[in-house]
VEXDREN-2710 file (C-alpha; in Angstrom, 1 decimal):
% VEXDREN-2710
k/r/px/py/pz
1/MET/-16.9/-41.4/-71.5
2/SER/-17.2/-37.8/-71.8
3/GLY/-13.5/-37.9/-73.4
4/ILE/-15.4/-40.2/-76.2
5/ASN/-19.1/-38.1/-76.5
6/GLU/-16.9/-35.0/-76.7
7/ILE/-14.9/-36.3/-79.9
8/ALA/-18.2/-37.4/-81.4
9/SER/-20.3/-34.2/-80.5
10/SER/-16.8/-32.2/-82.0
11/ILE/-17.0/-34.6/-85.2
12/THR/-21.0/-34.2/-86.0
13/ALA/-20.1/-30.8/-85.1
14/GLY/-18.4/-29.9/-88.2
15/LYS/-15.5/-28.4/-85.5
16/PRO/-12.3/-28.4/-86.9
17/ARG/-10.3/-31.2/-84.4
18/ARG/-7.1/-33.0/-85.0
19/ARG/-7.5/-36.5/-86.2
20/VAL/-7.5/-39.3/-83.4
21/ARG/-3.7/-40.6/-83.2
22/TYR/-3.7/-44.7/-83.5
23/HIS/-1.0/-46.8/-84.3
24/GLY/-1.0/-49.1/-87.2
25/THR/-3.1/-48.1/-90.5
26/HIS/-6.5/-48.5/-88.8
27/PRO/-8.1/-47.9/-85.5
28/ARG/-8.5/-50.3/-83.4
29/ARG/-9.8/-49.2/-79.8
30/PHE/-13.3/-47.9/-79.3
31/HIS/-12.5/-44.1/-78.6
32/GLU/-10.0/-44.1/-82.1
33/LYS/-12.9/-44.7/-84.3
34/TYR/-13.7/-41.0/-84.8
35/LYS/-15.6/-41.6/-88.6
36/GLU/-17.7/-44.5/-86.9
37/LEU/-18.3/-42.4/-83.8
38/ALA/-19.7/-39.7/-86.6
39/PRO/-21.8/-41.7/-89.2
40/ASP/-23.2/-38.3/-90.0
41/ARG/-20.2/-37.1/-91.3
42/TYR/-18.6/-40.4/-92.4
43/SER/-21.9/-42.1/-94.3
44/ALA/-19.5/-43.4/-96.5
45/ASP/-16.8/-45.0/-93.8
46/VAL/-20.0/-46.3/-91.8
47/GLU/-21.0/-48.2/-95.0
48/LYS/-18.4/-49.8/-95.2
49/VAL/-18.4/-51.2/-92.2
50/LEU/-21.8/-52.2/-92.2
51/ALA/-20.8/-54.3/-96.1
52/SER/-18.2/-56.0/-94.1
53/GLY/-20.5/-57.5/-91.6
54/LYS/-19.1/-55.4/-88.4
55/THR/-21.4/-53.1/-86.5
56/PRO/-19.5/-49.8/-86.6
57/ALA/-18.7/-48.3/-83.3
58/GLY/-21.2/-46.7/-81.1
59/MET/-24.0/-47.7/-83.9
60/HIS/-26.3/-50.9/-82.9
61/ARG/-28.3/-52.8/-86.1
62/PRO/-31.9/-54.2/-84.8
63/VAL/-32.4/-57.3/-85.1
64/CYS/-35.7/-58.9/-86.8
65/VAL/-36.8/-55.7/-88.0
66/GLN/-38.9/-57.2/-90.6
67/GLU/-40.4/-60.2/-88.6
68/ILE/-41.5/-57.9/-86.1
69/LEU/-43.3/-55.6/-88.4
70/GLU/-44.7/-58.7/-89.7
71/VAL/-45.8/-59.8/-85.7
72/LEU/-46.7/-56.7/-84.7
73/VAL/-49.0/-55.3/-87.6
74/PRO/-48.7/-51.7/-87.1
75/LYS/-51.4/-49.1/-88.6
76/ALA/-51.6/-45.6/-88.5
77/GLY/-53.5/-44.0/-85.8
78/GLU/-52.3/-46.9/-82.8
79/VAL/-50.2/-46.5/-79.4
80/ALA/-47.1/-48.6/-80.1
81/VAL/-44.4/-49.1/-76.8
82/ASP/-41.1/-50.2/-77.5
83/CYS/-40.0/-51.3/-74.4
84/THR/-36.2/-51.4/-74.9
85/LEU/-35.4/-48.2/-77.0
86/GLY/-31.7/-48.4/-77.1
87/TYR/-30.5/-47.6/-80.5
88/GLY/-33.9/-46.4/-81.5
89/GLY/-33.8/-48.7/-84.7
90/HIS/-37.1/-50.9/-83.8
91/ALA/-38.7/-47.4/-83.1
92/THR/-38.0/-45.6/-85.9
93/GLU/-40.0/-47.9/-88.3
94/LEU/-42.7/-48.5/-85.5
95/LEU/-43.3/-44.5/-85.2
96/LYS/-43.4/-44.3/-89.4
97/ALA/-45.7/-46.9/-89.4
98/ILE/-48.4/-45.5/-87.0
99/GLN/-48.1/-42.2/-88.9
100/PRO/-50.7/-40.1/-89.2
101/GLU/-52.2/-39.5/-85.6
102/GLY/-49.8/-42.5/-84.0
103/ARG/-48.2/-42.6/-81.1
104/LEU/-44.8/-44.5/-79.7
105/ILE/-43.9/-45.0/-76.3
106/ALA/-40.4/-45.4/-75.7
107/LEU/-38.6/-46.7/-72.5
108/ASP/-34.7/-47.5/-71.9
109/VAL/-32.9/-47.7/-68.5
110/ASP/-29.4/-46.3/-70.0
111/PRO/-29.4/-42.7/-69.1
112/ILE/-25.9/-42.6/-71.4
113/GLU/-28.0/-43.9/-74.6
114/VAL/-31.7/-43.1/-74.0
115/VAL/-30.9/-38.8/-74.5
116/LYS/-29.4/-39.8/-77.8
117/ALA/-31.4/-42.0/-79.3
118/GLU/-34.5/-39.7/-78.6
119/ALA/-32.3/-37.1/-80.5
120/ARG/-32.3/-39.5/-83.5
121/LEU/-36.2/-40.2/-83.6
122/ARG/-37.1/-35.8/-82.9
123/LEU/-36.5/-35.7/-86.4
124/PRO/-37.9/-31.8/-87.7
125/GLY/-41.7/-32.6/-89.1
126/LEU/-42.3/-35.0/-86.2
127/PRO/-46.1/-34.4/-84.5
128/GLU/-46.5/-33.3/-81.3
129/GLY/-46.9/-35.8/-79.1
130/SER/-46.5/-38.3/-81.5
131/LEU/-43.2/-39.5/-79.0
132/VAL/-42.6/-40.0/-75.8
133/VAL/-39.6/-41.1/-74.2
134/ARG/-39.1/-42.2/-70.8
135/ARG/-35.9/-43.4/-68.7
136/MET/-37.2/-46.3/-66.9
137/ASN/-37.3/-49.9/-66.2
138/PHE/-40.2/-51.8/-68.9
139/ALA/-41.2/-53.6/-65.2
140/GLY/-42.7/-50.5/-64.4
141/LEU/-45.2/-50.2/-67.9
142/ALA/-48.9/-50.6/-66.4
143/SER/-47.7/-47.8/-64.1
144/LEU/-46.5/-45.5/-66.8
145/LEU/-49.4/-46.6/-69.4
146/ALA/-52.0/-45.5/-66.7
147/GLN/-50.0/-41.9/-66.2
148/GLU/-50.1/-41.6/-69.7
149/GLY/-53.4/-41.9/-70.0
150/VAL/-53.3/-44.9/-72.1
151/ASP/-56.1/-47.5/-71.7
152/GLY/-53.5/-50.3/-72.8
153/ALA/-51.4/-50.2/-76.2
154/ASP/-52.0/-51.4/-79.4
155/LEU/-48.8/-53.4/-79.9
156/ILE/-45.4/-54.0/-77.8
157/LEU/-42.2/-54.9/-78.5
158/ALA/-39.7/-55.6/-75.9
159/ASP/-36.0/-56.5/-77.5
160/LEU/-33.9/-57.7/-74.4
161/GLY/-30.7/-58.0/-76.3
162/LEU/-27.7/-55.9/-75.0
163/SER/-27.0/-52.6/-77.5
164/SER/-24.0/-53.0/-79.6
165/MET/-23.1/-49.5/-78.0
166/GLN/-22.6/-50.7/-74.7
167/ILE/-20.8/-54.0/-75.2
168/ASP/-18.2/-52.0/-77.8
169/ASN/-17.4/-49.4/-75.5
170/PRO/-14.7/-50.4/-72.8
171/GLU/-15.6/-48.3/-70.1
172/ARG/-19.3/-49.7/-69.8
173/GLY/-17.4/-53.0/-69.0
174/PHE/-19.4/-55.3/-70.7
175/THR/-17.0/-56.8/-72.9
176/PHE/-13.7/-58.8/-71.4
177/LYS/-11.9/-58.2/-75.2
178/VAL/-10.0/-55.3/-73.6
179/GLU/-9.4/-54.0/-70.1
180/GLY/-12.4/-51.9/-68.7
181/PRO/-14.1/-51.5/-64.9
182/LEU/-15.9/-54.4/-64.5
183/ASP/-19.2/-52.8/-64.1
184/LEU/-22.2/-54.1/-66.8
185/ARG/-25.1/-52.0/-65.1
186/MET/-27.3/-50.3/-67.4
187/ASN/-27.4/-47.6/-65.8
188/PRO/-24.1/-46.9/-64.3
189/SER/-25.5/-44.7/-61.5
190/ARG/-27.7/-47.1/-59.8
191/GLY/-26.8/-50.2/-57.7
192/ARG/-23.4/-52.7/-57.5
193/SER/-21.4/-53.2/-60.2
194/ALA/-20.2/-56.5/-60.8
195/ALA/-17.5/-55.8/-59.1
196/GLU/-18.7/-55.1/-56.3
197/LEU/-21.3/-58.0/-56.0
198/LEU/-18.1/-60.6/-56.8
199/GLU/-16.9/-59.1/-53.3
200/ALA/-19.6/-60.0/-51.0
201/VAL/-21.1/-62.9/-53.2
202/ASN/-20.1/-66.4/-51.6
203/GLU/-19.1/-69.4/-52.8
204/GLU/-22.2/-71.5/-53.1
205/ASP/-24.5/-68.6/-54.3
206/LEU/-21.6/-67.5/-57.2
207/ILE/-22.4/-71.1/-58.3
208/ARG/-26.1/-70.9/-58.3
209/LEU/-26.0/-67.2/-60.4
210/LEU/-23.5/-69.1/-63.0
211/ALA/-26.0/-72.0/-63.6
212/GLU/-29.3/-70.5/-63.3
213/ASN/-28.7/-66.9/-65.2
214/SER/-26.3/-68.1/-68.2
215/ASP/-26.1/-72.7/-67.9
216/GLU/-22.5/-72.7/-67.3
217/PRO/-21.5/-76.3/-67.3
218/ARG/-18.3/-75.7/-65.3
219/ALA/-20.3/-73.2/-62.7
220/GLU/-18.4/-74.8/-59.6
221/VAL/-14.7/-74.9/-60.8
222/LEU/-15.2/-71.2/-62.4
223/ALA/-17.0/-69.8/-58.9
224/HIS/-14.3/-71.6/-57.0
225/ALA/-11.0/-70.0/-59.1
226/ILE/-13.2/-66.4/-58.5
227/ILE/-13.9/-66.7/-55.2
228/ASP/-10.2/-67.8/-54.7
229/GLU/-8.8/-65.2/-56.8
230/GLN/-11.1/-62.7/-54.5
231/ARG/-9.5/-64.0/-51.2
232/ARG/-6.1/-62.7/-52.5
233/ALA/-7.1/-59.6/-54.3
234/SER/-10.6/-57.8/-55.6
235/ILE/-11.3/-58.2/-59.2
236/ARG/-12.1/-54.9/-60.4
237/THR/-11.3/-55.2/-64.5
238/THR/-13.4/-57.3/-67.2
239/THR/-9.5/-58.6/-68.5
240/GLY/-9.0/-59.2/-64.7
241/LEU/-12.4/-61.7/-64.4
242/ALA/-11.6/-63.2/-67.9
243/HIS/-7.8/-64.0/-67.0
244/VAL/-9.4/-65.6/-64.1
245/ILE/-11.3/-67.7/-66.3
246/ARG/-9.0/-68.6/-69.0
247/ARG/-6.6/-69.9/-65.8
248/ALA/-9.0/-71.9/-64.6
249/LEU/-10.2/-74.0/-67.8
250/LEU/-7.0/-74.0/-69.5
251/PRO/-5.7/-77.7/-68.5
252/PRO/-1.8/-78.7/-68.1
253/SER/-1.8/-79.7/-71.4
254/GLY/-3.2/-76.5/-72.8
255/ASN/-5.4/-78.4/-75.5
256/ARG/-8.5/-76.7/-74.5
257/ARG/-9.9/-74.7/-78.2
258/THR/-9.9/-70.9/-77.2
259/ASP/-13.1/-70.6/-78.4
260/GLU/-14.3/-72.5/-75.9
261/ILE/-12.8/-70.9/-72.8
262/ASP/-14.4/-67.5/-74.8
263/THR/-17.7/-69.1/-75.0
264/SER/-17.7/-69.8/-71.1
265/ILE/-16.2/-66.3/-70.5
266/ARG/-19.1/-64.9/-72.0
267/ARG/-21.9/-67.0/-70.1
268/VAL/-20.1/-65.5/-67.0
269/PHE/-20.1/-62.3/-67.9
270/GLN/-23.6/-62.8/-69.1
271/ALA/-24.3/-64.0/-65.8
272/LEU/-22.8/-61.4/-63.7
273/ARG/-25.0/-58.7/-66.1
274/ILE/-28.1/-60.9/-65.3
275/ALA/-27.5/-60.3/-61.6
276/VAL/-26.8/-56.7/-60.9
277/ASN/-29.8/-55.4/-63.3
278/ASP/-32.1/-58.0/-62.1
279/GLU/-33.0/-58.7/-65.5
280/PHE/-35.0/-61.8/-64.9
281/GLY/-36.8/-60.0/-62.1
282/ALA/-37.6/-57.3/-64.4
283/LEU/-38.8/-59.4/-67.2
284/ASP/-40.9/-61.6/-64.9
285/THR/-42.8/-58.6/-63.4
286/PHE/-43.0/-57.5/-67.0
287/LEU/-44.8/-60.6/-68.8
288/ARG/-47.1/-60.8/-65.7
289/ASN/-48.2/-57.4/-66.3
290/LEU/-48.1/-57.9/-70.0
291/PRO/-52.0/-58.5/-70.5
292/LEU/-53.5/-55.8/-68.4
293/CYS/-51.0/-53.2/-70.6
294/LEU/-52.5/-54.4/-73.7
295/LYS/-56.1/-53.3/-75.6
296/ALA/-58.2/-56.0/-76.5
297/GLY/-56.4/-57.7/-79.8
298/GLY/-53.1/-56.1/-78.8
299/ARG/-50.3/-57.4/-80.4
300/VAL/-46.6/-58.1/-78.3
301/ALA/-43.3/-59.4/-80.0
302/VAL/-40.6/-60.2/-77.4
303/LEU/-36.9/-60.7/-79.0
304/SER/-34.2/-62.8/-76.5
305/PHE/-31.2/-63.9/-76.5
306/HIS/-30.4/-66.8/-74.1
307/SER/-32.5/-69.8/-73.2
308/GLY/-33.5/-68.1/-69.6
309/GLU/-35.0/-65.0/-71.0
310/ASP/-36.9/-67.5/-73.9
311/ARG/-37.7/-70.3/-71.4
312/ARG/-39.8/-67.1/-69.4
313/VAL/-41.3/-65.6/-72.2
314/LYS/-42.5/-69.0/-73.6
315/LYS/-44.2/-70.0/-70.2
316/ALA/-45.9/-66.6/-69.5
317/PHE/-47.6/-66.8/-73.2
318/GLN/-48.7/-70.2/-72.6
319/THR/-49.8/-69.8/-69.7
320/GLY/-51.7/-66.8/-70.5
321/GLN/-53.1/-68.5/-73.4
322/ARG/-54.5/-71.3/-70.7
323/GLU/-56.0/-69.0/-68.5
324/GLY/-57.8/-66.6/-71.7
325/PHE/-55.6/-63.3/-71.7
326/TYR/-54.2/-64.6/-75.2
327/LEU/-56.3/-65.4/-78.1
328/LYS/-52.9/-66.6/-80.0
329/ILE/-49.6/-67.1/-79.5
330/SER/-46.7/-68.1/-81.5
331/ASP/-46.5/-71.7/-81.8
332/GLU/-42.6/-72.2/-82.9
333/VAL/-40.1/-69.5/-82.3
334/ILE/-39.0/-67.1/-85.2
335/ARG/-35.5/-66.9/-85.7
336/PRO/-33.3/-64.7/-87.8
337/GLY/-32.6/-65.4/-91.8
338/ALA/-29.7/-66.6/-92.9
339/GLU/-28.7/-63.4/-94.9
340/GLU/-29.3/-61.4/-91.8
341/ILE/-26.9/-63.5/-89.4
342/ARG/-24.2/-63.1/-92.2
343/SER/-24.9/-59.6/-92.2
344/ASN/-24.7/-59.1/-88.7
345/PRO/-23.6/-62.0/-86.6
346/ARG/-24.4/-60.9/-83.6
347/ALA/-28.3/-61.9/-84.8
348/ALA/-27.4/-65.1/-84.6
349/SER/-29.0/-66.0/-80.9
350/ALA/-31.9/-64.2/-81.2
351/LYS/-35.3/-65.4/-80.9
352/LEU/-38.6/-64.1/-81.5
353/ARG/-42.2/-65.0/-80.0
354/TRP/-45.2/-63.2/-80.5
355/ALA/-49.0/-63.1/-78.8
356/ILE/-52.4/-61.5/-79.3
357/ARG/-54.5/-60.4/-76.6
358/SER/-58.1/-62.2/-76.3
359/ILE/-61.0/-59.9/-77.0
360/SER/-62.0/-59.7/-73.0
361/ARG/-59.5/-57.9/-71.0
362/GLU/-60.4/-59.2/-67.8
363/CYS/-57.8/-60.0/-65.7
END
């Protein structure tokens, strides 16, 4: 990964460097897309990629930005929290909206991307103390606010989606389209990788993991195939796992549609990613402590990208309203518009829910 960072850094700094060599007329591999990896220098090329409905390598396009701003209604002088900083797209808009005298607290567990995002946000002229960035999981938000001397935030945003920078970089192990280590950790230096999980899990637990974390309808077939392959040789790469799944789902006639098989591959990767990062556990803790993190009348918006997350958010908001913690919650889920999905297909599965803290903050 250091090689990719060196390429992008040298281009951004304006240092002379020979063009990255690649086959054909257009770069295909992540590290070959040197223009996309340096958007400040090659802005025209990046705009072309964006206009085509694609996300440039190393970038991320924030989802439902306008809808989130309408729900959270950020105002000058308020304290805002972005629980999942990512590339910083949502944070940029929130930070602008709460100035002057506002304060944005941004969190992210990814040690690689959080440094880059903070650099994008700390522009010249940014008032002292208006931005606090911490590398941590949002499950610890209540403790962080206490440490920062904040008696509840005015608005909180949690975008639960995986960032495009993580998906596109094969060295992070989040994509099955090109070979990379089967990792899937948000923080590569903490916990066990997906490959290590598969070495330790038994078939029964893997069936349960695939069913609960991704609603995979062929969980039993896939778990059996994966464990059977593990007995022969450890699955260590993203393409290796994808091959096992394809082989298990492809009927003798070969008539099953490729996109159906790819959907199952995505579900398996999703289930393993949720497991190695304990995403549901972190989300449950965050939702349980959320009322304590909001001021009276404070607003929260949660953007989820699959049913397991959305069910948890919906249930937590409904329970909170019944128990008097929330004054009002979204009756229906908010989805991105057709134009946004056309320009950014990765937004298609997004679901936005919101809640407003009740006037009484006793929990």
